[in-house]
N, C-alpha and C positions, 0 to 999 in steps of 0.2 A: 426138800431135796437132800439126800444123804451126802455125807462128806465125799464119798467116792464118786458119786454121780456129779457132784459139784466140781470136783477136780477135773474130770474129763470134759465137762461142759466148758469149764474155764479154758482148757486146752484149745477147744474149738475157736473161742474168741481171740486167744493169743495167736493162733494160726492165721486168723483173718487179719490181725494187725500186721503180721509178717507179710501176708499177701498184699496188703495195702501198699507198703513201701517198695516191695519187689516189683509189683505190677507197674508202679509209677516210673521205675527206673528203665522199663522196657517199652511201655505203652507209647512213649513219645516218638520212638524211632519211626513208626509207620505214619505218624501224623505230621512229620516235619514238612513234606511237600505242601500240604494244605496251609501250614503256618506260614511258610515262605510266601505263598500266593496272597494270603489274607493280610499279613502284617508288612510284607515287603522287606523282610529282614535280610541282612547281608550274610555272606558265607561265614564270616567270623562270628556273627551273632548266632547262626545255626549251631556252630561248634559249642558255644558257651551255653546255649539252651540245653544241650545234651550233657555237657560236662560239669557245669557249675554245681548241679545236684550231687554228683559223685564226689567232687572235690571237697565240699563242705561236709558231706556225710562221712567220708573216711577220716577227715581231720578231727572230728568231734566224738567219735565212737568211744575212745578210751576215757575221755573226760566224763561223759554221761554214764558210762558203766560204773565209774566210781561214785558219782553223785547219786545214782540209784541205790547203791549199797547204803549210803549215809542217810538219805532223805526218804527212802521208800521206793521200792521197785514198781509197785502198782501205780503209785502217784506219778512217778516219772513217765511211765508208759502213757497214762491218761493225758498228762500235759503235752507229751510229744504228739499224740493223736490230734489234740485240739489245735496245736500249732500247724500241724501238717494239713488239717482240713481248712483252716483259715487261709493258709498259703495257696491251697488248691483253688479256693474261690478267687483269690487275687490273680492267679494264673489264668483261670477261665475267663476273667473279665479284662485281662491285660490288653490295652489299646496299642502297645508298641513292643518291639523286641526287647528293649532295655528293661521295661517293667516286667516282662515275662521272665527275664534272667534273674531279676531281683526276687521274684516269686519262687523260682526254682532254688535259689540260695536258701530262702526261709524254709522251703520244703526239706532241704538237706538237714537243717537244724532239727526239725521235727523227726525226720527219719532216723537221725543219729540217737535220738532219745528212745525210740521205739525198739530198734533191733537188739541191742545188748540187754535191755530189760526183759524182752521175751525169753531170751536164753536163761537169764538168771532166775526168772520166775519159774520156769520149768525145772531148773536145777534145785530150787528151794521147795517145790511142791511135790515132786515125784522122787521115789527112791527105787533102787534095785532094778528089776526087770521092767517095771512100769516106766522108769526114767528112760530106758532104752527105746521103748515103744513111743514115748512122747517125743523124744528127739527124732525118731524116724518120721513121725507126722510132721514135725517142724521142718526137717530137711526136705521132705518130699514136697511140702508146700512151696519152699523156695524154688526147687527144680521145676515144679509145675507152673508156677507163676511166671517164670522166665519165658515160657511159651504162651501162656494165656494172655500176657500183656500185649504182644503184637496182635493176637486174635481180637481181643476186646478193643484195642485201639483201631484196628482196621474196620471193625463193624461200626463203631461210633463215628469214625471219620467218614466212612463211605455213606452212611445213611443219615447222619445228623450233622455234627460239626466237630472239628478238632478240639473245640472248647469243652465238649463233654468228656474228652479224654482226661481232663482235670476235674470237671464237675462231678463225675461218678464217685470221686473220693469222699464227697460229703455224706451221702447216705450210708456208705460203708463205715465212716467214722462214727456216725450216730449208733450204728449196730454194735461196734466195738466198745464204745464207752458204756452203753447200757449193759452189755454182756459181762464186761470186766468188773463193773461195780457189783453185779449180782453174784458172779461165780468165782472170782479170783480174790484170794486173801492177800492182804498186804504183808510184805516181809521186808526187813531191813536189818542192817548190822547195828544193833543198839549199843554194842561195846565201844565203837569208835565215836569220837566227838564229831559234831556236825560241822566240820571245817574241811576246806579243800586246799590242797597244795597249789596255790595260785601260780607260783613260778613254774612248778612242774607242769601245770595245765597249759600255760603259755608255751613252754618249750615243746610239749607234746603236739600242740596244734601247729606250731611252726614246722616241726619235723615232718609231720604227716602231710600238711598242706603243700609244703615245698616239694616233697618227694612226688606226690600225686600230680602236682602242676608240671614238674619236669618230665614225668613219664608221659603225660597226656600231650604236652605242647612241644616235645622234642622234635617231632617230625615237621611241625609248622615253622618253628623259629630256627631250627638247626641245632644239632647236638653239641657243636663246638663254636663254629663261626656262624654269624647271623646270615640267614638267607637274604639275598637282595630283595628289597622292597617289603620285608616282613618285620620291620622294627615295631615293637609294641609301643602303644601310646597310653598315657595316663592323663586324661584331660588335654591340656595344651603341651604337656611334656612328652618328648619323643626320645626313645632309647638311642643314645648317641654313640654307642660303642660298636666296633666290628665284632666283638665277642658276643655270642648269643647269650640271652638271659638264662638259658638252661644250665650251663655249668655253675652260674651263680646260685641258682635254685638248689642244685645238688650240694654245693658248698654249705648253704644254709641248713640243708638236711643233716649233713654230717656234724656241723658245729652244734646245732640245737639238739640232735640226737645224743651226742656225747655229753653235752651239758645236762640233758634230761637224766641220763643214767648217773652221772657223778652227783648231781644235786639230790636225786632220789636216795642214793646210797648214803649220802651225808645226813639226810634227814632220818633215814632208818637207823643209823648208828646213834643218832641223838635221841632216839625213841619217839620221834614225831611221825605223824601220819604221812603217807606217800600216795601219789596217784596210782602207782603200780606196785603191787606186792611182789618185790623181786624174789622173795623166797619161794613163790610159786614155781619158779623155773628150776628149783631143786627136784620137783616131781617130774620123773622122766616122761610120763604120759602127757603132761601139759607142755613141756619143753619140745619134745620131739613131735608131738601132735600138731603144734602150731607151725613147726617147720614144714611138715608134710602138707598141712592145709594150705599154706601159702603157695607151695609149689604146685599142688593140684589145681588151685584157683587160676594159675597162669594159663592152664589149658581148658578149664571147664567152660567158661562163658565167652571167651574171645571169639569162638566160631559164630556166636549169635550176632556179632557185629557184621560179619560179611554175608551170612546167608540171606537175610531180608533184602539187602542190596542186590544180590545176585538173582534172587527169585523175581524181584520186580523189574530190574533193569535189563536182565539178560533173558530170562524165561518169559517175561511179559505178564506176570500175575499182578493183580491189583492188591491193595492193602489187605482186604478181607481174605482173598485167596491165599496170600502169604501166611496170614495168621492161621488159616485152616491147616496148611501143610505143617506149620510148627506145632500144631496141637498134638501131633504124634509124640513130641518130646514130653508134653505134659502127661499124656496117657501112660507113657513108660515110667515116668517118675511116680505117679500115683500107684501104679502096679507094684513098684518096688516097695512102697510103704506097707502094703499087705503082706508081701513075702518076708520082709525083714522082721515083722512082728511074729511070724510063725517060726522062723529058723533061729531067732535070737537066743533061745534057750538050748540050741543044739550046737552052734558054733559061736566063736568069740566075735565081739564087735570089730576087732581088728581084721579078722578074716572076712567079715562082710564088707568092710572098707576096701579090702584088696579086690574082692570079686566085683564091687561096684566100679573101681577104677579100671579094671580089665575090660568091663563092658563099655565104659566110656571110650577107651582106646579103640576097641573094635568098631564102635559106632562112628567116631570121628574119622578114623582111617578109612572106613568104608565109604563115608561121604566123599573123602578125597579121591577115591577110586572111581566113583560113578559120576562126579560132577563134570559136566561138559555143556557146551552151548545148546546141545540137543537133548539134554536130560528132561525127564518128566517126573511128576510127583510120585509116580509109582516106584521109581528107582531110589527116591530120597527118603520116603516115609519109613521103610524098615530100619534104616540105619539111625534115623532120628529117634525111633522108639527105643532101640538098643542103647543109644546114648543117654536118653532121658531116664531109662531104667537104671543105668549106672550112676547118674547124678543122684537119683532118689536114694540109692543104697549108700553111696559114699558120703554124701553131704551130711546126712543125718547121723550116721554112726561115727564118722570122724569127729563131728562136734561132740558127741557123747564121750569119745575116747579122750578128747582134750580136757573135758571138764569133769570126768568121772571121779577123780581123786581130789578135786578142788574143794576146800572147805566151803560150806554154804555161806558163811559170813564174808567170803571173798569171791562169791560167784559173779557179782557185778563186774569186779575188776577182771576176773578170769574171762568172762564172756566178752567184755569190751576188748581185751587183748586178742582173743580168738577172732572176733569180728573184724578188728583192724587188720590182723594178718591176712584174712581172706580178702578184704577190700583192696589192700595194697597189692596182693597177688593178682587180683582181677585187673586192677589198673595197669600193672606191669604187663599182663597178658594182652590186654586190649592195645596197649601202646606197641608192643612188639609185633603182634599179629596184624594190627592195622598197618604198621610199616611194611611188613612182608606183603600184605595184600596189595597196597597201592604201588609199592616199588615194583613188584612183579607185574602188575597190570601195565605200568608204564614201559618197562623193559620189553615185555612180550608184545605189546601193541606196536611199539616202535619197530621191532624186528619184523613183525608180520606186515606192516605197511611198507617197509623197505623191500620185502620179498614179493608181495602180492600187487603192489601199486608202484612200480619203479619210476613211473613218469610223474608221480606226485612230488612237488618241490619239497625240499627239506624243511623250509620254514612252515609250510602248510602241515607237514607231518608232525612237526613239533607242536604246532598249535592244537592239532587234533588230540595228540597224546595228553597235553596239559589240560585240555577241556574235559576229557573223559576222567582223568585222575582227580582233578579238583572238584568235579561234580559228583564224585563217588559213583560213577556209572550213570548218573542221571541224564547225561547228554546222549546216551546211546539211542533211545527211541527217536530223538530228533535227527540224529545222523541217518537213521534208516530211511527217512523221507527224502533226504538229500542225496545220499550215496549208499545204496545197499551193500556194496562190496566193503566199504570202510566200516559200516555198521557191523557186518559179519565178523570182520577182523577184531573189532572192539568187543563183541560178545565173546569171541574165543579167548581174547586176552584177559577179560574180566573173569572168565571161567578158570583160566590158568592161575590167576592170582588167588581166587577163592580156594582152589585145590591145594595150592602151596600153603595157604594159611591153615587149612585143615590138617595137613601133614605136620606142620609145625606145632599145632595144638596137641596132636597125638604124641609128639615127641616130649612136650612138657608133661603130659600125663604119665608117660613112661618114667620120667624122673620122679614124679610124685609117687608112683607105685614103688620105686626103689626106696624112697624116703620112708615109706610105711614099715620097712623092715627094721627100722630103728625103734619101732613101737613094740612094747611087750604088754601082755595082758595083766601083769601083776605090778604092784608098787609096794615098796617097803614101808611099814608103819612109821618108822622114824622120819621118813621123808615127808609124809603127810603132817606129822607132828611139828616138824620144823616150819612147814608152810603155814600151819595154823597159828603158830606163835609169831611168825614173821621176824625171826631173830637172825636172819642171814646178814652177815656183815660184809659180804663181798659177792661178786657175781658168781652164780652157780657154776660148778665144774661138771664136766661129763662124768657119768657113772657107767 
């Protein structure tokens, strides 16, 4: 096999590795009802089955990006895939909700080893126009797998078992390991000593984990004061304060974040290795690209939280039908991959990013316009295709813009930073859009019940509203058998919440589009040289 063919074959297996971890982050959503029935898990456990993976994943990205630079990018990728596959077997065989959550945490460790190394391997393997095409394939894979996950999960859950939603990862892992060993060359930064900034790593994990925890759990515990009856427990210890743990989590975020920066700058001035190459932020494409990527991520995947719930609980589709509808997003994303490779030599990567974000805005806003309790798949699919097309364009090329001027020997740190920015943006988007969804559902349903069922006692109305919101709409089919009028009001209210969530997502994407105007297509040679040497002694200033 020639070196060129080997490179592109290697990209296929790198993309499958990305697909593995992205699918797993979405495949569980459609399997949750079956997991609840089989394991009898509580609503709190349901939440952690979905969120423990994201929490650990985001917290460790920066650490493993740096470790990959030092110890070998291919090696780190392979170790991550092995850990991920082993944890998937553990999850598939889990006899209880607690053990399933433990398995999801271990999966998060493996996933955090895989994602930044795929980016840095591409950055080290491809150059020039080829790199742009490779990033397009990588980004389209992410966009497509966001939709394929629910489809695959729906099919496996409907015809086999929810356990196969995890078991499917094992044969994929075997394919990845064999392909990477055969087709992907090892790369690492041999100039740096094989040591890690342990204090910096701990501070980084604390900052990331506490921020993601706060964003995810704020609606559950309360953003300031603790919600009644929601005190978190740790074994036999119960949270004793009226203050919610969320402000404490954010205080830890600030303290550890500031400590991380100050400690890193101290080590940099002393000529020691640091977890994050702060000099990279002197490169405008890296600095401004990360800001844009974080804002865009606020709106990109938050809508995927509400759509499956709405399709199943309001429209009445099963898990497989929901996955088939969301397949339009994957088709649009893969179509974008082909187009971006054709036009990349005609317009700049930044221009492609802007076109992609505009398509996302049109798609998500269009969904908001057509969503109602009486919508059909015919009205949804065109806008999902447009949205997926935009994700495929924007995700790939924005990643390329962020890393295009990063020295290869810093690509692991750079990709880890970029991935962390995206994950934090996604977590923030899910937290905000989830709050908008469920708050709107509760407000709308309460108002509709008050208008349409005036004889219904207030206590009964409150109970119905709480049941629909807490169950994320899962109680709606049961209400239909008891009181069709109440069920109709609940369907309309959940449609209202989904629509408002879509409009909010499009608003975030507009902000992301505006942020891209801080990106330029050029970089000064002296800025790259400074990043290469890592000689910055202070935080970078705007240029």
